N, C-alpha and C positions, 0 to 999 in steps of 0.2 A: 504494500500500500504506500509506503513512504517513497519509493522510486517513482510510482505513478504520480503522486502529488508533486514531487520535485520536477518531473518532466512537464506536467501541466503548468506549473508555476513559471518555468523558464519560457515555455511557448507563449503563455499569456503575457509575460513581461515583454517579449519580443514584439508581439502584436500591438501592445499598448505603446511601446516606444515608437514604432512606426506610425501609428495613428496619432500619437501626441506630436511628433515632429511635423507631420503633415498639416497640423493645425497652425504651425508657425510658418511653414513654407507657403501654405495656402494656394495650391494649384487650382485650376479652374473648377475641377470637379468638387473640391472641398468648398469653394465659394458658393457653388450651386446648392450643395447640401445645406450649408449654413443659411443661405437666403430662404430656402424652403421652410426652415423652422424659425426664421426671424432672428438669427444670431448676428451680432456685429463683430468687428475685428477684436475688440477687447474681450468679449465673451469667448471667442474662439481661443484666444491666448490663455484664458483661465482654464478652459477645458483641456487644452494641450498640457498645461502645467500639471493639472490633476492626473492626467494619464502618465506623464513622465514620473511624477511622484509615486504613483502606483507601481511603475516599473522598478524604481529604486527599492520600494518596500518588498516587492516579490523577490528580487535578487537578494536583498539584505536578509530576507526570511530564510534563505538557505542556511544561514548560521544562527538565526534567532527566529524560530517559527512563528511566534505570536505577531511579528511584524508582517509576515506574509499573509497570515490569516486576516489581519486588519486591512491590508491592501486589497485582498481579494473580496472581502465584504464591502469595502469602499467602492470597488468596481461594480459589484452587484447593484448598489445604490445608484451609481453613476449611470448605468445602462437602464435601470428602471426609469430614471429621470429622462434619459434620451428617448425612450419609447413614449413616455408621457408627452414630451415636446413634439414628437412626430404626430401623435394622436391629436393634441391640442391644435396643431397647425393643419390638420387634415392632410398630412403628407404620408402617402402610402409607402414611401421608400424607407422602410425601417428594418429590412432584413439583416443588415449588418449589426444593428443594435440588438436584435433578437439573438443572433448567433453569438455575439460577445457576451450578452447576458447569460446565455446557456453555458458558455465556456467559463465565465466567472463563477457561476453557481456550482459547476462541477469542481472547479479548482478549490473554491472555498470549502466545499463539503469534504473533499479528500484531505485538504490540509487540516481541517478540524478532526477528522477521524484519525489522521496520522499523528496528531499531537498527543 
């Protein structure tokens, strides 16, 4: 169980690092997603910062598991909020948020069971 939790943590960390960095680089597709849910540039920067912080927490959790658990639970809350933002904006393009929510739920569950 511990190896699976570790692998999921690292994979989730890599995904969040990539997603968080894209919120700072802001390619056209990110700007389109942001516009669909009414996010401005400063809000994107905050969301990117949260994802990068979660990345650091998941990696730091390799040595101190409670940090990884907190980061994974934080990502669950983050993606529940992302889905809510899509629903509020009537934006049907929420598949990524649903996938990342599922990934975060699985990771946090395994981290808790492994602790």
